Backbone as XML, in Angstrom:
<?xml version="1.0"?>
<chain id="A" units="angstrom">
  <residue number="1" name="UNK">
    <atom name="N" x="-9.373" y="-5.704" z="60.355"/>
    <atom name="CA" x="-8.550" y="-5.254" z="60.064"/>
    <atom name="C" x="-7.680" y="-5.938" z="58.883"/>
  </residue>
  <residue number="2" name="UNK">
    <atom name="N" x="-7.370" y="-4.936" z="57.763"/>
    <atom name="CA" x="-6.740" y="-5.374" z="56.673"/>
    <atom name="C" x="-5.411" y="-5.807" z="56.874"/>
  </residue>
  <residue number="3" name="UNK">
    <atom name="N" x="-5.116" y="-6.821" z="56.175"/>
    <atom name="CA" x="-3.140" y="-7.453" z="56.310"/>
    <atom name="C" x="-2.779" y="-5.732" z="55.631"/>
  </residue>
  <residue number="4" name="UNK">
    <atom name="N" x="-1.382" y="-6.378" z="56.579"/>
    <atom name="CA" x="-0.386" y="-5.200" z="56.313"/>
    <atom name="C" x="-0.364" y="-5.023" z="55.020"/>
  </residue>
  <residue number="5" name="UNK">
    <atom name="N" x="-0.725" y="-3.373" z="54.474"/>
    <atom name="CA" x="0.140" y="-2.771" z="52.677"/>
    <atom name="C" x="-0.657" y="-3.734" z="52.023"/>
  </residue>
  <residue number="6" name="UNK">
    <atom name="N" x="-1.651" y="-3.726" z="52.576"/>
    <atom name="CA" x="-2.588" y="-4.968" z="51.590"/>
    <atom name="C" x="-3.978" y="-3.552" z="51.388"/>
  </residue>
  <residue number="7" name="UNK">
    <atom name="N" x="-4.568" y="-3.453" z="49.839"/>
    <atom name="CA" x="-5.607" y="-2.363" z="49.843"/>
    <atom name="C" x="-6.881" y="-2.952" z="51.240"/>
  </residue>
  <residue number="8" name="UNK">
    <atom name="N" x="-7.639" y="-1.601" z="51.621"/>
    <atom name="CA" x="-8.446" y="-1.725" z="52.406"/>
    <atom name="C" x="-10.158" y="-1.854" z="51.786"/>
  </residue>
  <residue number="9" name="UNK">
    <atom name="N" x="-9.698" y="-1.975" z="50.284"/>
    <atom name="CA" x="-11.133" y="-2.117" z="49.438"/>
    <atom name="C" x="-12.072" y="-0.695" z="49.560"/>
  </residue>
  <residue number="10" name="UNK">
    <atom name="N" x="-11.938" y="-0.072" z="50.536"/>
    <atom name="CA" x="-12.346" y="1.226" z="50.170"/>
    <atom name="C" x="-11.751" y="2.537" z="49.098"/>
  </residue>
  <residue number="11" name="UNK">
    <atom name="N" x="-10.819" y="1.984" z="47.996"/>
    <atom name="CA" x="-10.626" y="2.422" z="47.326"/>
    <atom name="C" x="-9.402" y="2.534" z="46.358"/>
  </residue>
  <residue number="12" name="UNK">
    <atom name="N" x="-9.444" y="2.436" z="45.236"/>
    <atom name="CA" x="-8.217" y="2.084" z="44.746"/>
    <atom name="C" x="-6.829" y="3.090" z="44.983"/>
  </residue>
  <residue number="13" name="UNK">
    <atom name="N" x="-5.697" y="2.297" z="45.592"/>
    <atom name="CA" x="-4.294" y="2.558" z="45.844"/>
    <atom name="C" x="-4.195" y="3.374" z="47.708"/>
  </residue>
  <residue number="14" name="UNK">
    <atom name="N" x="-5.771" y="2.920" z="48.045"/>
    <atom name="CA" x="-5.587" y="2.949" z="49.788"/>
    <atom name="C" x="-5.404" y="1.903" z="50.272"/>
  </residue>
  <residue number="15" name="UNK">
    <atom name="N" x="-4.308" y="2.107" z="51.113"/>
    <atom name="CA" x="-3.685" y="1.055" z="51.555"/>
    <atom name="C" x="-3.853" y="1.164" z="53.824"/>
  </residue>
  <residue number="16" name="UNK">
    <atom name="N" x="-4.081" y="0.507" z="54.110"/>
    <atom name="CA" x="-3.728" y="0.672" z="55.878"/>
    <atom name="C" x="-2.330" y="-0.037" z="56.530"/>
  </residue>
  <residue number="17" name="UNK">
    <atom name="N" x="-1.833" y="0.609" z="56.646"/>
    <atom name="CA" x="-0.296" y="0.154" z="57.047"/>
    <atom name="C" x="-0.274" y="0.008" z="59.312"/>
  </residue>
  <residue number="18" name="UNK">
    <atom name="N" x="-0.163" y="-0.506" z="59.614"/>
    <atom name="CA" x="-0.227" y="-1.001" z="61.105"/>
    <atom name="C" x="0.932" y="-0.028" z="61.243"/>
  </residue>
  <residue number="19" name="UNK">
    <atom name="N" x="0.893" y="0.526" z="62.432"/>
    <atom name="CA" x="1.472" y="1.343" z="63.050"/>
    <atom name="C" x="1.516" y="2.858" z="62.810"/>
  </residue>
  <residue number="20" name="UNK">
    <atom name="N" x="0.965" y="2.971" z="61.743"/>
    <atom name="CA" x="0.934" y="4.243" z="60.958"/>
    <atom name="C" x="-0.382" y="5.212" z="61.772"/>
  </residue>
  <residue number="21" name="UNK">
    <atom name="N" x="-0.609" y="6.138" z="62.527"/>
    <atom name="CA" x="-1.977" y="6.621" z="62.562"/>
    <atom name="C" x="-1.587" y="8.113" z="63.169"/>
  </residue>
  <residue number="22" name="UNK">
    <atom name="N" x="-2.258" y="8.716" z="62.798"/>
    <atom name="CA" x="-2.366" y="10.088" z="63.148"/>
    <atom name="C" x="-3.739" y="10.517" z="63.566"/>
  </residue>
  <residue number="23" name="UNK">
    <atom name="N" x="-3.724" y="11.671" z="64.497"/>
    <atom name="CA" x="-4.834" y="12.292" z="65.061"/>
    <atom name="C" x="-6.112" y="12.815" z="63.882"/>
  </residue>
  <residue number="24" name="UNK">
    <atom name="N" x="-6.736" y="13.243" z="63.886"/>
    <atom name="CA" x="-7.745" y="13.945" z="62.766"/>
    <atom name="C" x="-7.143" y="15.863" z="62.770"/>
  </residue>
  <residue number="25" name="UNK">
    <atom name="N" x="-6.685" y="16.262" z="63.602"/>
    <atom name="CA" x="-6.243" y="17.613" z="63.199"/>
    <atom name="C" x="-5.001" y="17.482" z="62.866"/>
  </residue>
  <residue number="26" name="UNK">
    <atom name="N" x="-4.117" y="16.500" z="62.694"/>
    <atom name="CA" x="-2.712" y="15.954" z="61.575"/>
    <atom name="C" x="-3.231" y="15.846" z="61.020"/>
  </residue>
  <residue number="27" name="UNK">
    <atom name="N" x="-4.453" y="15.251" z="60.082"/>
    <atom name="CA" x="-4.383" y="14.719" z="59.029"/>
    <atom name="C" x="-5.062" y="16.492" z="57.947"/>
  </residue>
  <residue number="28" name="UNK">
    <atom name="N" x="-5.759" y="16.932" z="58.491"/>
    <atom name="CA" x="-6.399" y="17.940" z="57.810"/>
    <atom name="C" x="-5.428" y="19.275" z="56.981"/>
  </residue>
  <residue number="29" name="UNK">
    <atom name="N" x="-4.584" y="19.597" z="57.601"/>
    <atom name="CA" x="-3.654" y="20.600" z="56.969"/>
    <atom name="C" x="-2.950" y="19.795" z="55.547"/>
  </residue>
  <residue number="30" name="UNK">
    <atom name="N" x="-2.367" y="18.433" z="55.829"/>
    <atom name="CA" x="-2.050" y="18.420" z="54.668"/>
    <atom name="C" x="-3.016" y="17.814" z="53.744"/>
  </residue>
  <residue number="31" name="UNK">
    <atom name="N" x="-4.490" y="17.522" z="54.191"/>
    <atom name="CA" x="-5.621" y="17.429" z="53.195"/>
    <atom name="C" x="-5.568" y="18.881" z="52.508"/>
  </residue>
  <residue number="32" name="UNK">
    <atom name="N" x="-5.862" y="19.688" z="53.561"/>
    <atom name="CA" x="-6.199" y="20.584" z="52.858"/>
    <atom name="C" x="-5.636" y="21.398" z="51.578"/>
  </residue>
  <residue number="33" name="UNK">
    <atom name="N" x="-4.128" y="21.126" z="51.823"/>
    <atom name="CA" x="-3.187" y="21.390" z="50.793"/>
    <atom name="C" x="-2.871" y="20.649" z="49.639"/>
  </residue>
  <residue number="34" name="UNK">
    <atom name="N" x="-3.661" y="19.256" z="49.738"/>
    <atom name="CA" x="-3.722" y="18.267" z="48.354"/>
    <atom name="C" x="-4.884" y="19.058" z="47.851"/>
  </residue>
  <residue number="35" name="UNK">
    <atom name="N" x="-5.840" y="19.338" z="48.243"/>
    <atom name="CA" x="-7.089" y="19.870" z="47.680"/>
    <atom name="C" x="-7.169" y="21.101" z="47.427"/>
  </residue>
  <residue number="36" name="UNK">
    <atom name="N" x="-5.862" y="22.237" z="47.781"/>
    <atom name="CA" x="-5.516" y="23.412" z="47.073"/>
    <atom name="C" x="-4.795" y="22.653" z="45.498"/>
  </residue>
  <residue number="37" name="UNK">
    <atom name="N" x="-4.424" y="21.489" z="45.721"/>
    <atom name="CA" x="-3.419" y="21.334" z="44.128"/>
    <atom name="C" x="-2.221" y="21.179" z="44.520"/>
  </residue>
  <residue number="38" name="UNK">
    <atom name="N" x="-1.282" y="21.152" z="46.195"/>
    <atom name="CA" x="-0.044" y="21.028" z="46.675"/>
    <atom name="C" x="0.151" y="20.129" z="46.408"/>
  </residue>
  <residue number="39" name="UNK">
    <atom name="N" x="1.354" y="19.660" z="46.220"/>
    <atom name="CA" x="1.927" y="18.085" z="46.651"/>
    <atom name="C" x="2.224" y="18.394" z="47.904"/>
  </residue>
  <residue number="40" name="UNK">
    <atom name="N" x="2.295" y="17.290" z="48.696"/>
    <atom name="CA" x="2.420" y="16.647" z="50.117"/>
    <atom name="C" x="3.357" y="15.768" z="50.488"/>
  </residue>
  <residue number="41" name="UNK">
    <atom name="N" x="4.929" y="16.641" z="50.570"/>
    <atom name="CA" x="5.704" y="14.778" z="50.811"/>
    <atom name="C" x="6.132" y="14.659" z="52.195"/>
  </residue>
  <residue number="42" name="UNK">
    <atom name="N" x="6.647" y="14.363" z="52.536"/>
    <atom name="CA" x="7.038" y="13.804" z="54.253"/>
    <atom name="C" x="8.466" y="14.915" z="54.456"/>
  </residue>
  <residue number="43" name="UNK">
    <atom name="N" x="8.403" y="15.037" z="55.754"/>
    <atom name="CA" x="9.504" y="15.986" z="55.619"/>
    <atom name="C" x="11.094" y="15.435" z="55.499"/>
  </residue>
  <residue number="44" name="UNK">
    <atom name="N" x="11.351" y="14.148" z="55.389"/>
    <atom name="CA" x="12.451" y="13.560" z="55.138"/>
    <atom name="C" x="12.880" y="13.677" z="53.823"/>
  </residue>
  <residue number="45" name="UNK">
    <atom name="N" x="11.701" y="13.499" z="53.145"/>
    <atom name="CA" x="11.965" y="13.436" z="51.504"/>
    <atom name="C" x="12.004" y="14.804" z="50.951"/>
  </residue>
  <residue number="46" name="UNK">
    <atom name="N" x="11.507" y="15.974" z="51.684"/>
    <atom name="CA" x="11.187" y="17.328" z="50.984"/>
    <atom name="C" x="12.865" y="17.534" z="51.316"/>
  </residue>
  <residue number="47" name="UNK">
    <atom name="N" x="13.502" y="17.032" z="52.284"/>
    <atom name="CA" x="14.631" y="17.583" z="52.913"/>
    <atom name="C" x="15.976" y="17.196" z="52.102"/>
  </residue>
  <residue number="48" name="UNK">
    <atom name="N" x="15.898" y="15.644" z="51.561"/>
    <atom name="CA" x="16.547" y="15.235" z="50.901"/>
    <atom name="C" x="16.475" y="15.353" z="49.298"/>
  </residue>
  <residue number="49" name="UNK">
    <atom name="N" x="15.237" y="16.277" z="48.702"/>
    <atom name="CA" x="14.848" y="17.141" z="47.399"/>
    <atom name="C" x="15.408" y="18.283" z="47.780"/>
  </residue>
  <residue number="50" name="UNK">
    <atom name="N" x="15.506" y="18.688" z="48.682"/>
    <atom name="CA" x="15.885" y="20.287" z="48.772"/>
    <atom name="C" x="17.914" y="20.303" z="48.886"/>
  </residue>
  <residue number="51" name="UNK">
    <atom name="N" x="18.664" y="19.211" z="49.386"/>
    <atom name="CA" x="19.347" y="19.294" z="49.486"/>
    <atom name="C" x="20.631" y="19.500" z="48.693"/>
  </residue>
  <residue number="52" name="UNK">
    <atom name="N" x="21.450" y="20.409" z="48.622"/>
    <atom name="CA" x="21.773" y="20.874" z="47.372"/>
    <atom name="C" x="23.279" y="19.829" z="46.874"/>
  </residue>
  <residue number="53" name="UNK">
    <atom name="N" x="23.168" y="19.179" z="45.943"/>
    <atom name="CA" x="23.640" y="18.335" z="45.363"/>
    <atom name="C" x="24.649" y="18.700" z="44.357"/>
  </residue>
  <residue number="54" name="UNK">
    <atom name="N" x="25.587" y="17.738" z="43.269"/>
    <atom name="CA" x="25.917" y="17.948" z="42.815"/>
    <atom name="C" x="25.126" y="17.844" z="41.092"/>
  </residue>
  <residue number="55" name="UNK">
    <atom name="N" x="26.065" y="18.798" z="40.370"/>
    <atom name="CA" x="24.970" y="18.919" z="38.847"/>
    <atom name="C" x="25.557" y="17.784" z="38.600"/>
  </residue>
  <residue number="56" name="UNK">
    <atom name="N" x="24.643" y="17.341" z="37.378"/>
    <atom name="CA" x="24.485" y="16.340" z="37.177"/>
    <atom name="C" x="25.813" y="16.646" z="35.610"/>
  </residue>
  <residue number="57" name="UNK">
    <atom name="N" x="26.662" y="15.788" z="35.122"/>
    <atom name="CA" x="28.200" y="16.002" z="34.277"/>
    <atom name="C" x="27.450" y="16.338" z="32.862"/>
  </residue>
  <residue number="58" name="UNK">
    <atom name="N" x="28.109" y="17.418" z="32.414"/>
    <atom name="CA" x="27.317" y="17.740" z="31.283"/>
    <atom name="C" x="28.509" y="17.583" z="30.303"/>
  </residue>
  <residue number="59" name="UNK">
    <atom name="N" x="28.529" y="16.207" z="29.360"/>
    <atom name="CA" x="29.491" y="15.680" z="28.355"/>
    <atom name="C" x="29.153" y="16.527" z="26.854"/>
  </residue>
  <residue number="60" name="UNK">
    <atom name="N" x="30.590" y="17.923" z="27.006"/>
    <atom name="CA" x="30.082" y="18.974" z="25.959"/>
    <atom name="C" x="31.655" y="18.429" z="25.284"/>
  </residue>
  <residue number="61" name="UNK">
    <atom name="N" x="31.504" y="18.497" z="23.872"/>
    <atom name="CA" x="33.021" y="18.408" z="22.864"/>
    <atom name="C" x="33.654" y="19.347" z="23.206"/>
  </residue>
  <residue number="62" name="UNK">
    <atom name="N" x="34.857" y="20.046" z="22.991"/>
    <atom name="CA" x="35.800" y="21.375" z="22.712"/>
    <atom name="C" x="34.895" y="22.353" z="22.179"/>
  </residue>
  <residue number="63" name="UNK">
    <atom name="N" x="34.270" y="22.209" z="21.298"/>
    <atom name="CA" x="33.864" y="23.320" z="20.229"/>
    <atom name="C" x="32.500" y="23.671" z="20.922"/>
  </residue>
  <residue number="64" name="UNK">
    <atom name="N" x="31.694" y="22.686" z="21.649"/>
    <atom name="CA" x="30.368" y="23.141" z="22.306"/>
    <atom name="C" x="30.816" y="23.946" z="23.700"/>
  </residue>
  <residue number="65" name="UNK">
    <atom name="N" x="32.035" y="23.962" z="23.879"/>
    <atom name="CA" x="32.803" y="24.501" z="25.403"/>
    <atom name="C" x="32.944" y="25.743" z="25.126"/>
  </residue>
  <residue number="66" name="UNK">
    <atom name="N" x="33.388" y="26.122" z="23.969"/>
    <atom name="CA" x="33.648" y="27.484" z="23.109"/>
    <atom name="C" x="32.792" y="27.820" z="23.245"/>
  </residue>
  <residue number="67" name="UNK">
    <atom name="N" x="31.812" y="27.852" z="22.289"/>
    <atom name="CA" x="30.368" y="28.104" z="21.939"/>
    <atom name="C" x="29.441" y="28.388" z="23.698"/>
  </residue>
  <residue number="68" name="UNK">
    <atom name="N" x="29.104" y="27.751" z="24.485"/>
    <atom name="CA" x="28.865" y="28.006" z="25.722"/>
    <atom name="C" x="29.521" y="29.070" z="26.541"/>
  </residue>
  <residue number="69" name="UNK">
    <atom name="N" x="30.535" y="29.280" z="26.172"/>
    <atom name="CA" x="31.177" y="30.279" z="27.675"/>
    <atom name="C" x="30.971" y="31.351" z="26.393"/>
  </residue>
  <residue number="70" name="UNK">
    <atom name="N" x="30.820" y="31.813" z="25.053"/>
    <atom name="CA" x="30.483" y="32.993" z="24.190"/>
    <atom name="C" x="29.266" y="33.374" z="24.762"/>
  </residue>
  <residue number="71" name="UNK">
    <atom name="N" x="28.321" y="32.104" z="24.703"/>
    <atom name="CA" x="26.924" y="32.380" z="24.905"/>
    <atom name="C" x="26.672" y="33.094" z="26.252"/>
  </residue>
  <residue number="72" name="UNK">
    <atom name="N" x="27.327" y="32.265" z="27.325"/>
    <atom name="CA" x="27.536" y="32.688" z="28.750"/>
    <atom name="C" x="27.788" y="33.986" z="29.077"/>
  </residue>
  <residue number="73" name="UNK">
    <atom name="N" x="29.250" y="34.467" z="27.783"/>
    <atom name="CA" x="29.646" y="35.672" z="28.065"/>
    <atom name="C" x="28.772" y="36.964" z="27.481"/>
  </residue>
  <residue number="74" name="UNK">
    <atom name="N" x="27.586" y="36.599" z="26.642"/>
    <atom name="CA" x="26.698" y="37.669" z="26.371"/>
    <atom name="C" x="27.193" y="37.776" z="24.557"/>
  </residue>
  <residue number="75" name="UNK">
    <atom name="N" x="28.251" y="37.074" z="24.402"/>
    <atom name="CA" x="28.623" y="37.259" z="23.024"/>
    <atom name="C" x="27.063" y="36.874" z="21.807"/>
  </residue>
  <residue number="76" name="UNK">
    <atom name="N" x="27.272" y="37.950" z="21.208"/>
    <atom name="CA" x="26.197" y="37.876" z="19.554"/>
    <atom name="C" x="26.594" y="36.580" z="18.649"/>
  </residue>
  <residue number="77" name="UNK">
    <atom name="N" x="25.225" y="36.534" z="17.762"/>
    <atom name="CA" x="25.666" y="35.490" z="16.895"/>
    <atom name="C" x="27.082" y="35.821" z="16.085"/>
  </residue>
  <residue number="78" name="UNK">
    <atom name="N" x="26.880" y="36.994" z="15.334"/>
    <atom name="CA" x="28.262" y="37.499" z="14.590"/>
    <atom name="C" x="29.196" y="37.530" z="15.414"/>
  </residue>
  <residue number="79" name="UNK">
    <atom name="N" x="29.728" y="37.947" z="16.568"/>
    <atom name="CA" x="30.218" y="37.972" z="17.071"/>
    <atom name="C" x="31.199" y="35.975" z="17.468"/>
  </residue>
  <residue number="80" name="UNK">
    <atom name="N" x="30.203" y="35.609" z="17.634"/>
    <atom name="CA" x="30.562" y="33.894" z="18.098"/>
    <atom name="C" x="30.937" y="33.423" z="16.610"/>
  </residue>
  <residue number="81" name="UNK">
    <atom name="N" x="30.170" y="33.758" z="15.468"/>
    <atom name="CA" x="30.589" y="33.323" z="13.925"/>
    <atom name="C" x="32.172" y="34.008" z="13.824"/>
  </residue>
  <residue number="82" name="UNK">
    <atom name="N" x="32.509" y="35.260" z="13.807"/>
    <atom name="CA" x="33.350" y="35.746" z="13.502"/>
    <atom name="C" x="35.180" y="34.780" z="14.690"/>
  </residue>
  <residue number="83" name="UNK">
    <atom name="N" x="34.296" y="35.030" z="15.895"/>
    <atom name="CA" x="35.802" y="33.992" z="16.458"/>
    <atom name="C" x="35.654" y="32.761" z="16.370"/>
  </residue>
  <residue number="84" name="UNK">
    <atom name="N" x="35.056" y="31.895" z="15.795"/>
    <atom name="CA" x="34.918" y="30.716" z="15.531"/>
    <atom name="C" x="35.372" y="30.259" z="13.969"/>
  </residue>
  <residue number="85" name="UNK">
    <atom name="N" x="35.229" y="31.337" z="13.180"/>
    <atom name="CA" x="35.025" y="31.565" z="12.112"/>
    <atom name="C" x="34.430" y="30.493" z="11.080"/>
  </residue>
  <residue number="86" name="UNK">
    <atom name="N" x="33.459" y="30.885" z="11.588"/>
    <atom name="CA" x="31.712" y="30.018" z="10.307"/>
    <atom name="C" x="31.262" y="31.209" z="10.215"/>
  </residue>
  <residue number="87" name="UNK">
    <atom name="N" x="29.866" y="30.457" z="9.784"/>
    <atom name="CA" x="28.865" y="31.981" z="9.016"/>
    <atom name="C" x="27.696" y="31.592" z="10.273"/>
  </residue>
  <residue number="88" name="UNK">
    <atom name="N" x="27.135" y="32.902" z="10.353"/>
    <atom name="CA" x="26.155" y="32.846" z="11.608"/>
    <atom name="C" x="25.207" y="31.989" z="11.397"/>
  </residue>
  <residue number="89" name="UNK">
    <atom name="N" x="24.839" y="31.447" z="10.105"/>
    <atom name="CA" x="23.814" y="30.244" z="10.279"/>
    <atom name="C" x="24.063" y="29.534" z="10.606"/>
  </residue>
  <residue number="90" name="UNK">
    <atom name="N" x="25.699" y="28.733" z="10.675"/>
    <atom name="CA" x="26.270" y="27.939" z="11.704"/>
    <atom name="C" x="25.925" y="28.071" z="12.805"/>
  </residue>
  <residue number="91" name="UNK">
    <atom name="N" x="26.698" y="29.174" z="13.406"/>
    <atom name="CA" x="26.341" y="29.313" z="14.881"/>
    <atom name="C" x="24.916" y="28.876" z="15.461"/>
  </residue>
  <residue number="92" name="UNK">
    <atom name="N" x="24.254" y="29.789" z="14.438"/>
    <atom name="CA" x="22.614" y="29.379" z="14.609"/>
    <atom name="C" x="21.940" y="28.020" z="14.999"/>
  </residue>
  <residue number="93" name="UNK">
    <atom name="N" x="22.818" y="27.428" z="13.959"/>
    <atom name="CA" x="22.529" y="25.966" z="13.870"/>
    <atom name="C" x="23.226" y="25.012" z="15.284"/>
  </residue>
  <residue number="94" name="UNK">
    <atom name="N" x="24.751" y="25.670" z="15.330"/>
    <atom name="CA" x="25.043" y="24.893" z="16.673"/>
    <atom name="C" x="24.287" y="25.633" z="17.505"/>
  </residue>
  <residue number="95" name="UNK">
    <atom name="N" x="23.744" y="26.521" z="17.694"/>
    <atom name="CA" x="23.413" y="27.189" z="19.215"/>
    <atom name="C" x="22.552" y="26.110" z="19.289"/>
  </residue>
  <residue number="96" name="UNK">
    <atom name="N" x="20.960" y="25.923" z="18.382"/>
    <atom name="CA" x="19.889" y="25.123" z="18.572"/>
    <atom name="C" x="20.520" y="23.837" z="18.762"/>
  </residue>
  <residue number="97" name="UNK">
    <atom name="N" x="21.244" y="23.153" z="18.391"/>
    <atom name="CA" x="21.726" y="21.685" z="19.264"/>
    <atom name="C" x="22.247" y="21.879" z="20.253"/>
  </residue>
  <residue number="98" name="UNK">
    <atom name="N" x="22.907" y="22.980" z="20.518"/>
    <atom name="CA" x="23.504" y="22.972" z="21.799"/>
    <atom name="C" x="22.345" y="22.807" z="22.857"/>
  </residue>
  <residue number="99" name="UNK">
    <atom name="N" x="21.250" y="23.769" z="22.553"/>
    <atom name="CA" x="20.434" y="23.785" z="23.997"/>
    <atom name="C" x="19.722" y="22.784" z="23.921"/>
  </residue>
  <residue number="100" name="UNK">
    <atom name="N" x="19.266" y="22.077" z="22.780"/>
    <atom name="CA" x="18.792" y="20.845" z="22.600"/>
    <atom name="C" x="19.708" y="19.380" z="23.759"/>
  </residue>
  <residue number="101" name="UNK">
    <atom name="N" x="20.712" y="19.562" z="23.008"/>
    <atom name="CA" x="21.790" y="18.632" z="24.029"/>
    <atom name="C" x="21.879" y="19.016" z="25.752"/>
  </residue>
  <residue number="102" name="UNK">
    <atom name="N" x="21.445" y="20.480" z="25.796"/>
    <atom name="CA" x="21.514" y="20.652" z="27.524"/>
    <atom name="C" x="20.098" y="20.662" z="28.252"/>
  </residue>
  <residue number="103" name="UNK">
    <atom name="N" x="18.968" y="20.640" z="26.997"/>
    <atom name="CA" x="18.051" y="20.497" z="27.342"/>
    <atom name="C" x="17.237" y="21.766" z="27.789"/>
  </residue>
  <residue number="104" name="UNK">
    <atom name="N" x="17.336" y="23.239" z="27.457"/>
    <atom name="CA" x="17.210" y="24.284" z="27.730"/>
    <atom name="C" x="16.280" y="24.526" z="26.456"/>
  </residue>
  <residue number="105" name="UNK">
    <atom name="N" x="16.039" y="25.801" z="26.714"/>
    <atom name="CA" x="15.316" y="26.441" z="25.312"/>
    <atom name="C" x="15.808" y="27.966" z="25.218"/>
  </residue>
  <residue number="106" name="UNK">
    <atom name="N" x="16.272" y="28.379" z="25.616"/>
    <atom name="CA" x="17.040" y="29.413" z="25.741"/>
    <atom name="C" x="18.351" y="29.771" z="26.023"/>
  </residue>
  <residue number="107" name="UNK">
    <atom name="N" x="18.981" y="31.143" z="25.253"/>
    <atom name="CA" x="21.004" y="30.760" z="25.588"/>
    <atom name="C" x="20.894" y="31.488" z="27.117"/>
  </residue>
  <residue number="108" name="UNK">
    <atom name="N" x="19.654" y="31.806" z="27.728"/>
    <atom name="CA" x="19.964" y="32.521" z="29.044"/>
    <atom name="C" x="20.315" y="31.588" z="29.856"/>
  </residue>
  <residue number="109" name="UNK">
    <atom name="N" x="18.944" y="30.369" z="29.701"/>
    <atom name="CA" x="19.342" y="29.012" z="30.436"/>
    <atom name="C" x="20.666" y="28.387" z="30.344"/>
  </residue>
  <residue number="110" name="UNK">
    <atom name="N" x="20.926" y="28.674" z="29.109"/>
    <atom name="CA" x="22.074" y="27.650" z="28.673"/>
    <atom name="C" x="23.397" y="28.301" z="29.668"/>
  </residue>
  <residue number="111" name="UNK">
    <atom name="N" x="23.362" y="29.635" z="29.948"/>
    <atom name="CA" x="24.145" y="30.361" z="30.436"/>
    <atom name="C" x="24.455" y="30.011" z="31.719"/>
  </residue>
  <residue number="112" name="UNK">
    <atom name="N" x="22.880" y="30.403" z="32.436"/>
    <atom name="CA" x="22.768" y="29.966" z="33.904"/>
    <atom name="C" x="23.170" y="28.127" z="34.105"/>
  </residue>
  <residue number="113" name="UNK">
    <atom name="N" x="22.917" y="27.434" z="33.257"/>
    <atom name="CA" x="22.870" y="26.170" z="33.600"/>
    <atom name="C" x="24.947" y="25.765" z="33.536"/>
  </residue>
  <residue number="114" name="UNK">
    <atom name="N" x="25.512" y="26.342" z="32.503"/>
    <atom name="CA" x="27.183" y="26.268" z="32.541"/>
    <atom name="C" x="27.490" y="27.309" z="34.120"/>
  </residue>
  <residue number="115" name="UNK">
    <atom name="N" x="26.853" y="28.121" z="34.493"/>
    <atom name="CA" x="27.365" y="28.592" z="35.292"/>
    <atom name="C" x="27.454" y="27.795" z="37.016"/>
  </residue>
  <residue number="116" name="UNK">
    <atom name="N" x="26.106" y="27.027" z="36.865"/>
    <atom name="CA" x="25.748" y="26.538" z="38.017"/>
    <atom name="C" x="26.501" y="24.998" z="37.939"/>
  </residue>
  <residue number="117" name="UNK">
    <atom name="N" x="26.554" y="24.286" z="36.531"/>
    <atom name="CA" x="27.490" y="22.940" z="36.621"/>
    <atom name="C" x="28.988" y="23.481" z="36.459"/>
  </residue>
  <residue number="118" name="UNK">
    <atom name="N" x="29.873" y="24.979" z="36.869"/>
    <atom name="CA" x="31.488" y="25.167" z="36.352"/>
    <atom name="C" x="31.189" y="24.610" z="35.512"/>
  </residue>
  <residue number="119" name="UNK">
    <atom name="N" x="30.999" y="24.872" z="34.068"/>
    <atom name="CA" x="32.044" y="25.202" z="32.946"/>
    <atom name="C" x="32.131" y="26.309" z="32.345"/>
  </residue>
  <residue number="120" name="UNK">
    <atom name="N" x="32.214" y="27.473" z="33.326"/>
    <atom name="CA" x="33.082" y="28.717" z="32.651"/>
    <atom name="C" x="34.039" y="29.228" z="33.151"/>
  </residue>
  <residue number="121" name="UNK">
    <atom name="N" x="34.273" y="27.918" z="34.373"/>
    <atom name="CA" x="35.972" y="28.643" z="34.747"/>
    <atom name="C" x="37.255" y="27.931" z="34.282"/>
  </residue>
  <residue number="122" name="UNK">
    <atom name="N" x="37.071" y="26.992" z="33.624"/>
    <atom name="CA" x="38.417" y="26.273" z="32.764"/>
    <atom name="C" x="38.194" y="26.015" z="31.688"/>
  </residue>
</chain>
């Protein structure tokens, strides 16, 4: 028997851990799932990942918050430009910078993120 937590020599990354045994019929479903391309996680880890959590804080300045609220409100580039007293080109540049900062690729994703993070109510 190999020492606890040491490779068994059967291949890279394979370990034998004492006290962790399973019947072959218990191993078959997760092994088949892995072969089909699924990720297999222990139940406690999966529950922790799926537990609703608090969204990460988003550090936006006042102008970015105004822009995000306008985007989430469905305002067009022209409407945002008029409201903020800037050119349409400036709105497009600011929108692109905001999307990069939020790590999203569309205005719809930015709006969804804003709603999820609670940025639309204050």
